C-alpha positions as CSV (number, residue, x, y, z in Angstrom):
1,M,137.4,69.9,112.8
2,R,139.0,71.7,115.6
3,K,140.9,74.2,112.8
4,N,137.2,74.7,111.2
5,L,135.9,75.5,114.6
6,V,138.6,78.3,115.1
7,G,138.2,79.8,111.5
8,Y,134.4,80.0,112.3
9,A,135.6,81.4,115.7
10,F,137.2,84.1,113.8
11,I,134.7,84.7,111.1
12,A,131.7,85.0,113.9
13,P,131.5,88.4,114.9
14,W,131.1,89.1,111.0
15,L,129.0,86.2,110.8
16,I,126.6,88.2,113.3
17,G,126.5,91.3,112.6
18,F,125.7,90.4,108.8
19,L,122.6,87.7,110.4
20,I,121.5,90.9,112.2
21,F,121.8,93.8,110.3
22,T,121.6,92.7,106.7
23,A,120.1,89.4,105.9
24,G,117.7,89.8,109.1
25,P,116.3,93.2,107.9
26,F,116.4,92.0,104.0
27,L,114.1,88.9,104.8
28,A,111.5,91.1,107.2
29,S,111.3,93.6,104.5
30,I,109.7,90.5,102.4
31,Y,107.0,90.3,105.1
32,L,106.5,93.7,105.7
33,S,106.0,94.7,102.1
34,F,102.8,92.9,102.1
35,T,101.6,94.8,105.5
36,R,100.5,97.8,106.9
37,Y,102.8,99.1,109.1
38,D,103.7,102.6,110.3
39,I,106.5,101.3,113.6
40,L,104.0,102.0,116.2
41,S,101.6,99.6,116.0
42,P,102.0,96.0,114.9
43,P,102.0,95.2,111.0
44,S,98.9,94.2,109.8
45,W,98.3,91.9,106.5
46,V,97.3,93.3,103.5
47,G,98.2,91.3,101.1
48,L,99.1,92.8,97.3
49,A,97.3,96.2,98.5
50,N,100.7,98.1,99.0
51,Y,101.9,96.7,95.1
52,K,98.7,97.6,93.5
53,A,98.6,100.8,95.4
54,L,102.2,101.5,93.7
55,L,101.2,100.3,90.0
56,N,97.7,102.0,90.2
57,D,97.0,105.0,92.6
58,D,100.2,106.9,92.9
59,P,101.5,109.0,90.3
60,L,104.3,110.2,92.2
61,F,106.0,106.5,92.0
62,W,105.8,106.6,88.3
63,K,107.5,110.3,88.2
64,S,110.1,109.7,90.5
65,L,110.8,106.3,88.2
66,A,110.9,108.5,85.3
67,V,113.5,110.9,87.2
68,T,115.3,108.5,88.3
69,F,115.5,106.9,84.5
70,K,116.2,110.3,83.1
71,Y,119.4,111.0,85.6
72,G,120.6,107.3,85.1
73,V,120.2,107.5,81.2
74,F,122.4,110.8,80.5
75,A,124.7,110.9,83.9
76,V,125.9,107.1,83.5
77,P,126.9,107.5,79.9
78,L,128.5,110.9,80.4
79,G,130.5,110.0,83.4
80,I,132.1,107.2,81.5
81,A,132.9,109.3,78.8
82,A,134.5,112.1,80.8
83,A,136.2,109.6,82.8
84,V,137.9,107.7,80.0
85,V,138.8,111.2,78.1
86,L,140.2,112.4,81.0
87,A,142.0,108.7,81.8
88,L,143.3,108.9,78.3
89,L,144.5,112.5,78.6
90,L,146.3,111.5,82.1
91,N,147.9,108.8,80.7
92,I,150.3,111.0,78.4
93,N,153.8,110.9,80.1
94,V,154.9,114.4,80.6
95,R,156.3,115.9,83.1
96,G,154.2,116.6,86.5
97,I,151.6,114.4,85.3
98,T,151.4,112.9,88.6
99,V,150.1,116.3,90.5
100,Y,147.6,116.4,87.2
101,R,146.2,113.2,88.9
102,T,146.0,113.8,91.9
103,I,144.5,117.6,91.2
104,F,141.3,115.4,89.2
105,Y,141.8,112.6,91.8
106,L,140.8,114.8,94.8
107,P,137.1,115.8,94.0
108,S,136.1,112.1,94.3
109,I,137.2,111.8,97.9
110,V,135.5,115.2,98.8
111,P,132.6,113.9,101.2
112,T,129.2,114.2,99.4
113,V,127.7,116.7,101.9
114,A,130.6,119.0,101.5
115,T,130.0,118.2,97.8
116,S,126.5,118.9,97.6
117,M,126.9,122.0,99.4
118,I,129.5,123.7,97.6
119,F,127.2,123.4,94.5
120,L,124.6,124.8,96.5
121,W,126.9,127.8,96.3
122,I,127.8,127.5,92.9
123,L,124.5,126.9,91.8
124,N,122.9,130.0,93.3
125,P,121.0,132.1,91.3
126,Q,121.9,135.2,92.7
127,V,125.4,134.9,94.4
128,G,126.2,131.5,92.4
129,L,129.8,131.0,90.6
130,I,128.1,130.5,87.1
131,N,125.4,132.9,87.1
132,G,128.1,135.7,88.2
133,L,130.3,134.6,85.2
134,L,127.4,134.9,82.4
135,R,126.6,138.1,83.7
136,N,130.4,139.1,83.0
137,F,129.2,138.0,79.6
138,G,126.0,139.9,79.7
139,Q,123.7,136.6,79.8
140,V,121.2,136.0,82.4
141,G,121.8,132.3,83.6
142,P,118.6,130.5,84.6
143,A,117.8,129.3,88.3
144,W,119.2,126.4,88.2
145,L,117.5,124.2,91.2
146,N,114.9,126.6,91.7
147,D,113.8,125.5,88.1
148,P,111.8,122.4,87.1
149,R,113.6,122.3,83.7
150,W,117.1,123.0,85.0
151,A,116.8,121.0,87.9
152,P,117.6,117.4,87.0
153,W,120.4,119.0,84.6
154,S,122.3,120.4,87.3
155,L,122.3,117.7,89.2
156,I,123.5,115.6,86.1
157,F,125.8,118.2,85.5
158,M,127.0,117.8,89.3
159,S,127.6,113.9,88.5
160,L,130.8,114.6,86.8
161,W,132.3,116.5,89.7
162,G,133.5,112.6,90.8
163,V,134.6,111.4,87.9
164,G,138.1,111.1,89.2
165,G,137.1,108.0,91.1
166,S,136.4,106.1,88.0
167,M,139.1,107.5,85.9
168,V,141.8,106.1,88.6
169,I,140.2,102.8,87.3
170,Y,140.2,103.6,83.7
171,L,143.8,104.6,84.0
172,A,145.2,101.3,85.7
173,G,143.5,99.3,82.6
174,L,145.3,101.2,80.3
175,K,148.5,100.6,81.6
176,D,147.3,96.9,81.9
177,I,146.8,96.8,77.5
178,P,150.1,95.3,76.0
179,V,152.4,97.5,74.7
180,Y,153.2,94.9,71.8
181,L,149.9,95.9,70.1
182,Y,150.6,99.9,69.9
183,E,153.8,98.8,68.3
184,A,152.4,96.4,66.0
185,A,149.7,98.8,64.9
186,V,152.6,101.5,64.4
187,I,154.4,99.4,62.3
188,D,151.5,98.8,59.7
189,G,151.1,102.6,59.8
190,A,147.9,103.4,62.1
191,S,147.2,106.8,62.9
192,A,146.9,107.7,66.7
193,F,143.2,107.6,66.1
194,K,142.8,104.7,64.8
195,R,145.1,103.0,67.4
196,M,142.6,104.2,70.1
197,R,139.4,102.9,68.4
198,M,141.0,99.6,67.5
199,I,143.0,99.2,70.2
200,T,142.7,101.2,73.6
201,L,138.9,101.2,73.6
202,P,138.4,97.5,72.7
203,M,141.0,96.8,75.4
204,L,139.1,98.9,78.0
205,T,135.9,97.7,77.4
206,P,135.9,95.1,80.3
207,V,136.9,98.5,82.6
208,I,134.1,100.3,81.4
209,F,131.4,97.2,81.6
210,F,132.3,97.5,85.5
211,N,132.0,100.9,85.8
212,L,128.7,100.8,83.4
213,V,127.1,98.5,86.0
214,M,128.4,100.5,89.2
215,G,127.1,103.5,87.5
216,I,123.5,102.0,87.0
217,I,123.1,100.8,90.4
218,G,124.5,104.2,91.7
219,A,122.0,106.1,89.7
220,F,119.3,103.9,91.1
221,Q,120.1,104.7,94.8
222,Y,120.7,108.1,93.9
223,F,119.8,110.0,97.3
224,T,122.2,112.5,99.2
225,Q,122.7,115.2,96.9
226,A,118.8,115.0,95.7
227,F,118.0,115.4,99.4
228,I,120.5,118.0,100.7
229,L,119.9,120.2,97.4
230,T,116.3,119.9,96.1
231,K,114.7,118.2,98.7
232,G,112.9,116.5,95.5
233,G,111.5,119.6,94.2
234,P,110.5,121.9,92.5
235,E,107.3,120.5,91.2
236,D,108.8,116.8,92.2
237,S,111.6,117.5,89.5
238,T,114.1,116.1,91.3
239,Q,112.1,113.6,93.3
240,F,114.1,110.6,92.6
241,Y,112.8,106.8,93.5
242,A,115.2,106.3,96.5
243,L,114.1,109.8,97.9
244,Y,110.5,108.9,97.7
245,L,111.2,106.0,99.1
246,F,113.1,107.6,102.1
247,N,110.2,110.1,102.4
248,R,107.3,107.4,102.5
249,A,109.5,105.6,105.0
250,W,110.4,108.0,107.3
251,R,108.4,110.9,106.9
252,Y,105.0,109.7,106.5
253,G,106.0,106.3,108.5
254,D,104.5,104.1,105.6
255,M,107.4,101.0,106.2
256,G,105.0,98.0,104.6
257,Y,104.5,100.8,101.2
258,A,108.3,101.3,101.4
259,S,109.0,98.0,101.9
260,A,107.0,97.4,99.1
261,M,109.0,100.2,96.6
262,A,112.3,98.9,97.9
263,W,111.5,95.4,96.4
264,I,110.3,97.1,93.4
265,L,113.7,98.5,93.0
266,F,115.4,95.4,94.0
267,L,113.9,93.6,90.6
268,L,114.4,97.1,88.6
269,V,118.3,97.1,89.5
270,A,118.4,93.4,88.8
271,T,116.7,93.6,85.6
272,V,118.7,96.2,84.3
273,T,121.8,94.6,85.1
274,T,121.2,91.6,83.9
275,V,120.5,92.9,80.4
276,V,123.8,94.7,80.4
277,F,125.2,91.7,81.5
278,R,123.6,89.8,79.0
279,S,124.9,92.3,76.1
280,Q,128.5,92.0,77.2
281,K,129.1,89.4,74.7
282,K,128.7,91.5,71.8
283,W,131.1,94.9,72.9
284,V,133.1,93.3,75.6
285,H,136.3,92.5,74.8
286,Y,138.4,90.5,76.8
287,G,142.5,90.2,76.2
288,G,142.3,86.0,76.7
């Protein structure tokens, strides 16, 4: 009993912090989602009014969902594909390979705000790097972040900047594939492409599955880059769900409405990840 008390005493700071800063607000948001609450006055119970307004009377809610889904559908698969290709290339034993791995990994540890400011210059329609290169070839580049057609695609393109982080995870997964499988395939006369298709990718699917789940969750929570670069514009073309939730909570002071949005987001993320988890039996292959 005394040993248990000593153990609880050691983890007490974490438990207290978890209860006050995580579990408490989490449970309070359930109640607040059924109230009208502007921080300055006490919450007033409105029942399902917030949820009804979201689903029936708020076109920006549906647009923000569409923008978020569009980003997730394109950015997550592109990020996985780019990271896998990089990992395959950087898994080759050549001289100086560690230097190349470091170079491709470094962008993933650059702070998001700094990365956003870099891309604010790169995508500038007048003095930006990309449009400057296009002008050298006699082409006029688009307005990128200032054009509602190009702004979402600009953020999707920007998401590839940090694939070095997941690339390292794929490299670790590649190192974990048994060498004897490749040796047996070579003896059977399998080409390099066939070895990749029949051995490398199937054995890498657990790592791909992990990054897919994390990528989906990250796409639903996409906020910082859009907040810094576009503020949701132009014409709400980059009004991501998390950004709209932030605006409802802190710009308009509608905490009850924002809490309802947060719980809808929670249910969406839980639903999508559950579907992905159930699909893993069909395409994820574990070595055991």
